[in-house]
Steps between C-alpha positions, in 0.01 A plus 500: 500500500507810285200369306297478821549834677216435745662191651648537846816314594534349846850428628473239772794366696540210738777482756631264761775707661531860385190721470695812397677314218167367377354854480817627332475230231144607415613864476789402271267312265261797495783746427630281218159473334440875532847607382572241230153426364327833554213358701315760705595480867134538601422156354705320764376369830758365743323244716602446859764224515386171643713300741533133416686250713753259347497667162758689303414864429288543186367784291188482286326739263124481448306677228154616601238568231358852486219583736186638346 
């Protein structure tokens, strides 16, 4: 990720029961990557969590190529 400074990082969470916990998980991942790996906070996009029925809560990270 350091070799591609123009890439944006989307943190996308899915939840079935707890919206607040889903948002908190995305914020924790973002904080870890900023603090431990030195990635610029501006590169992160936290997507709105999506509610899914009959599914355990999940977190996903997507890498978006730079926009020209």
